[in-house]
C-alpha positions as CSV (number, residue, x, y, z in Angstrom):
1,M,279.8,281.0,42.0
2,K,282.7,279.5,42.9
3,A,284.0,278.9,46.5
4,I,286.2,276.8,48.8
5,R,284.5,274.9,51.2
6,C,284.7,272.8,54.4
7,L,282.7,269.4,54.4
8,Q,284.2,268.0,57.4
9,Y,286.8,269.0,60.0
10,G,290.2,267.6,59.2
11,P,293.1,268.2,56.9
12,P,293.3,271.7,54.5
13,A,293.5,268.9,51.6
14,D,289.9,268.0,52.1
15,L,288.3,271.1,51.3
16,V,286.7,271.6,47.8
17,L,286.4,273.8,45.3
18,E,282.4,274.1,44.1
19,E,279.7,275.9,42.8
20,I,277.1,277.6,45.4
21,D,274.5,280.1,45.0
22,E,275.2,283.6,44.9
23,P,273.9,285.4,48.0
24,A,271.4,288.2,47.6
25,P,271.5,291.6,49.9
26,S,269.1,291.3,52.8
27,K,268.1,294.6,54.9
28,G,271.3,296.2,56.1
29,K,273.6,294.3,54.3
30,L,275.6,294.8,50.9
31,V,277.4,292.3,48.4
32,I,280.8,292.4,47.2
33,E,282.6,290.7,44.7
34,T,285.9,289.4,46.0
35,E,288.6,290.4,44.7
36,A,291.4,289.4,47.9
37,A,290.9,287.2,50.7
38,G,293.7,287.1,53.4
39,L,294.1,284.2,55.3
40,G,295.6,283.7,58.6
41,Y,296.5,280.7,61.5
42,V,293.1,280.9,63.0
43,D,291.2,280.4,59.7
44,A,293.3,277.0,59.3
45,L,292.5,276.2,62.4
46,L,288.8,276.4,62.0
47,V,289.1,274.1,59.3
48,A,290.9,271.5,60.7
49,G,288.5,271.8,63.9
50,R,291.5,272.6,66.0
51,Y,290.2,276.2,67.3
52,Q,288.2,276.7,70.4
53,V,285.0,277.5,68.8
54,K,283.7,275.2,66.3
55,T,282.3,276.5,62.7
56,P,279.0,274.7,62.0
57,L,279.7,272.6,59.0
58,P,279.6,273.1,55.8
59,F,281.4,276.2,55.4
60,V,283.3,278.8,53.1
61,P,286.4,279.3,55.2
62,G,288.1,282.5,55.6
63,S,287.4,285.8,57.6
64,E,289.2,288.6,55.7
65,V,287.9,290.3,52.6
66,A,288.3,293.3,50.2
67,G,286.3,293.7,47.2
68,K,283.6,295.9,45.1
69,V,280.2,296.6,46.1
70,V,277.8,295.0,43.4
71,A,274.8,295.1,45.2
72,V,272.7,296.7,48.3
73,G,270.1,296.0,50.3
74,E,267.1,298.2,52.3
75,G,268.7,300.6,54.2
76,V,271.9,300.6,52.6
77,S,272.9,303.4,50.5
78,E,272.8,302.8,47.1
79,A,276.2,305.1,46.5
80,L,277.8,302.5,47.9
81,V,277.6,300.2,44.6
82,G,281.0,300.1,42.7
83,K,283.0,301.2,46.0
84,R,285.9,299.2,47.1
85,V,285.9,298.4,50.7
86,M,287.3,295.8,53.2
87,A,285.8,293.7,56.0
88,L,285.6,291.2,58.6
89,S,283.2,288.3,58.3
90,P,283.2,285.1,61.0
91,V,283.3,283.2,57.6
92,G,282.8,283.5,53.8
93,A,285.8,284.8,52.2
94,L,287.3,282.3,50.1
95,A,283.8,282.9,47.5
96,E,283.4,284.9,44.4
97,K,281.0,286.6,46.3
98,L,279.8,287.5,50.0
99,A,277.0,289.3,51.7
100,L,278.0,291.6,54.8
101,P,276.9,294.2,57.2
102,A,277.1,297.2,55.3
103,A,278.1,298.9,58.8
104,A,281.1,296.1,59.0
105,C,282.4,297.4,55.8
106,I,285.5,299.9,55.5
107,P,286.4,301.8,52.7
108,V,289.7,301.0,51.0
109,P,292.2,304.0,50.6
110,D,292.9,304.4,46.9
111,A,296.5,303.9,47.5
112,M,295.8,300.4,48.5
113,S,295.4,297.3,46.7
114,A,292.9,294.9,47.2
115,E,295.5,292.3,48.2
116,A,297.0,294.5,51.0
117,A,293.1,295.4,52.4
118,A,292.4,292.0,52.6
119,G,295.2,291.0,54.9
120,F,295.4,294.2,56.9
121,I,292.4,294.8,59.5
122,V,293.5,291.9,62.0
123,S,297.1,292.0,62.1
124,Y,297.6,295.5,61.8
125,C,294.8,296.6,64.4
126,T,295.8,294.2,66.5
127,A,299.7,295.6,66.4
128,L,298.4,299.1,66.9
129,Y,296.2,298.3,69.5
130,G,298.8,296.1,71.1
131,F,301.9,298.7,71.0
132,E,299.5,301.9,72.2
133,T,296.8,301.2,74.1
134,C,298.1,298.0,75.9
135,G,301.7,298.6,75.8
136,H,301.8,302.3,75.9
137,M,305.1,302.4,73.6
138,K,307.1,305.2,72.9
139,A,309.6,306.3,70.0
140,G,312.9,305.1,71.0
141,E,311.8,302.0,73.0
142,T,313.0,298.5,71.8
143,V,310.4,295.9,71.1
144,L,311.1,291.8,70.9
145,V,309.0,290.7,67.9
146,L,308.5,286.7,68.2
147,G,307.4,284.8,65.6
148,A,308.6,287.8,63.5
149,A,308.1,286.2,60.0
150,G,304.4,285.4,60.2
151,G,301.8,287.5,59.0
152,V,301.1,288.9,62.6
153,G,304.6,289.6,63.2
154,M,305.2,291.0,60.0
155,A,302.7,293.9,60.7
156,A,303.9,293.9,64.3
157,I,307.3,294.9,62.6
158,D,305.7,297.6,60.6
159,V,303.7,299.2,62.9
160,A,306.5,299.3,65.4
161,K,308.8,301.4,62.6
162,A,306.1,303.6,62.2
163,M,306.0,304.4,65.9
164,G,309.9,304.8,66.1
165,A,310.7,301.8,68.0
166,T,313.6,299.9,67.3
167,V,312.9,296.4,66.1
168,V,314.5,292.9,66.9
169,A,313.0,290.4,64.9
170,A,312.7,286.6,66.4
171,A,312.3,284.0,64.1
172,S,313.4,280.2,63.7
173,T,315.0,280.2,59.8
174,E,317.4,282.3,57.8
175,E,314.7,282.7,55.2
176,K,312.2,283.9,57.8
177,R,315.2,286.4,59.3
178,A,315.8,288.1,56.0
179,A,312.3,288.6,55.4
180,A,311.5,290.2,58.5
181,K,314.7,292.3,58.0
182,A,313.4,293.0,54.7
183,A,310.2,294.3,56.2
184,G,312.0,296.8,58.4
185,A,313.1,294.9,61.4
186,D,316.6,296.3,62.7
187,F,318.0,293.2,63.9
188,A,317.1,289.5,63.4
189,I,317.8,286.6,66.1
190,D,317.4,282.6,65.9
191,Y,315.2,282.0,68.8
192,T,315.6,277.9,68.2
193,K,319.2,278.5,69.9
194,E,319.6,277.4,73.3
195,E,321.4,280.4,74.4
196,W,319.6,283.0,71.8
197,R,319.1,285.6,74.7
198,K,322.7,286.0,74.4
199,E,322.2,287.5,71.0
200,L,320.7,290.6,72.1
201,E,323.4,292.4,74.0
202,P,325.6,292.7,70.9
203,L,322.5,293.8,69.0
204,T,321.3,296.3,70.8
205,G,324.2,297.1,73.2
206,R,322.1,295.9,76.5
207,R,320.3,292.3,77.3
208,D,316.8,294.1,77.7
209,V,313.9,295.1,75.5
210,D,311.2,297.4,76.6
211,L,308.6,295.6,75.1
212,V,307.8,291.7,73.5
213,Y,305.1,291.3,71.2
214,D,304.3,287.8,71.6
215,P,301.9,285.8,69.2
216,V,304.0,282.5,69.6
217,G,303.8,281.3,73.3
218,G,305.3,277.9,74.1
219,D,308.7,277.4,75.9
220,I,310.1,280.8,74.6
221,S,307.3,283.0,76.5
222,E,309.7,282.6,79.7
223,T,312.8,283.3,78.1
224,A,311.5,286.4,76.1
225,F,309.9,287.8,79.5
226,R,313.8,287.5,80.8
227,C,314.7,289.9,78.2
228,L,312.5,292.4,79.4
229,A,314.2,295.8,81.2
230,P,312.4,297.1,84.5
231,G,309.1,298.5,83.2
232,G,308.9,296.2,80.3
233,R,305.7,294.7,78.8
234,H,305.3,291.3,77.4
235,L,302.5,291.6,75.2
236,V,300.6,288.1,74.6
237,V,298.7,288.0,71.5
238,G,298.2,284.2,71.0
239,F,299.7,280.9,71.1
240,A,300.8,279.6,67.3
241,A,303.3,277.1,69.3
242,G,300.1,275.0,70.6
243,D,301.2,275.4,74.2
244,I,299.8,278.0,76.7
245,P,303.1,279.3,79.0
246,R,303.2,279.5,82.4
247,I,305.4,282.1,83.4
248,P,306.2,282.1,87.4
249,L,304.8,285.3,88.8
250,N,307.9,285.9,91.2
251,L,309.3,287.2,87.2
252,P,306.8,290.1,87.1
253,L,307.9,290.9,90.7
254,L,311.4,290.6,90.3
255,K,311.9,292.3,87.2
256,R,309.2,294.9,88.0
257,S,307.4,294.2,84.5
258,S,304.0,293.1,83.2
259,I,302.1,290.5,81.6
260,V,299.6,292.2,79.1
261,G,296.7,290.4,77.0
262,V,296.3,291.8,73.5
263,D,292.6,290.4,72.7
264,W,291.8,293.3,70.4
265,G,288.7,291.0,69.1
266,G,287.6,291.5,72.2
267,H,288.1,294.9,72.5
268,I,286.2,295.7,69.8
269,R,283.2,293.4,70.7
270,A,283.0,295.2,73.9
271,D,283.4,298.6,72.1
272,P,283.0,298.6,68.5
273,G,283.7,302.3,68.1
274,A,287.1,301.7,69.5
275,N,288.3,300.3,66.3
276,V,287.3,303.6,64.5
277,P,290.3,305.4,65.6
278,L,292.6,302.9,65.1
279,M,291.7,302.2,61.3
280,K,291.7,305.8,60.6
281,T,295.3,306.0,61.9
282,L,296.2,303.0,60.0
283,T,294.8,303.9,56.7
284,A,296.3,307.4,57.1
285,W,299.5,305.8,57.7
286,A,299.1,303.3,54.5
287,S,298.3,306.3,52.4
288,E,301.1,308.3,53.2
289,G,303.4,305.6,53.1
290,R,304.4,304.8,56.9
291,I,303.5,301.7,56.9
292,H,303.4,298.8,54.2
293,P,300.6,296.2,54.1
294,E,301.2,294.4,50.7
295,P,301.2,290.8,51.3
296,A,304.0,288.7,50.9
297,A,302.7,286.5,48.1
298,S,299.2,285.8,46.8
299,Y,297.6,282.7,45.3
300,P,294.6,281.8,43.0
301,L,291.5,280.5,45.0
302,K,292.4,277.1,43.9
303,E,295.6,276.9,46.0
304,A,293.9,278.2,49.3
305,P,293.7,274.3,50.7
306,V,297.8,274.4,50.5
307,V,297.9,277.8,51.7
308,L,295.8,277.1,54.9
309,Q,298.1,273.9,55.4
310,R,301.6,276.0,55.3
311,L,299.8,278.3,57.8
312,L,299.0,275.3,60.4
313,D,302.4,274.0,59.5
314,R,304.0,277.6,60.4
315,E,305.8,277.4,57.1
316,S,304.4,280.4,56.0
317,V,306.3,283.6,55.4
318,G,304.5,286.8,55.6
319,K,300.6,287.3,54.9
320,P,299.1,285.2,52.6
321,V,296.3,286.4,50.4
322,I,294.2,284.8,48.0
323,R,293.8,286.9,45.0
324,F,290.1,286.5,42.7
325,Q,291.2,288.3,39.4
326,G,293.9,288.7,37.2
């Protein structure tokens, strides 16, 4: 079978497309025929060797996958063969077939495409966990989404709107701001401007927001925190800018606002069952049309290195997905 392999850490252009052995289902596992694989910034960092944990070489990149079950191992129901599932895996999504623990696989709703399912779990679960569990967001509140045109930001816009929030999308280019508006954001601002905070007032009728959803970090985080109303919550999701901000602690004191970490992965590692209600809610919303997880674009397997480089360069708009059929 064909797979993209990382033989050495470095630029995604060094990845190779080659033939490898097909996986066999061991006890408790199943094999899926991959239909689509979602890619994210962390996948690109792993290839470059710049992530906080290094994956042993060689490896097949990709951690989000959707496909059809084609074989099952001991202890796994034969009834699963032919079923559509989505899953997370530490590596391996950029291969035509993948062996996974059966317990890690989630049924794909009939109304959801393989492309949507492949990019669904991480971004959407993080957004719902962040807004609901960490941020205690209520309908009618206003949320400022930083890095709004990336896959994480787009999911945050979608989930926030489903929860009844007003969304201000912050992005660096006109193309990205237009994409965020198309994804449902009520307003869009350019946070590369020196005085971008002032743009909030005419958009929302006030200068403060109730929540900040921050997967970016860097220099803009402190300014974004200053945009919070008293009682506001700054949700720390990640540091795509590369720099970890150091917000002066007198700001949370004077603004009576909170900085809250949103580590969905840590949450479900500590309590795997906690993700069940999140996924039930999200898949129901997807089936009802309340959220719209279709990816911005899909690409053939051979283009995966280019897609990963665009993620590293922060040029990607929306969630990119690799398709394996058609």
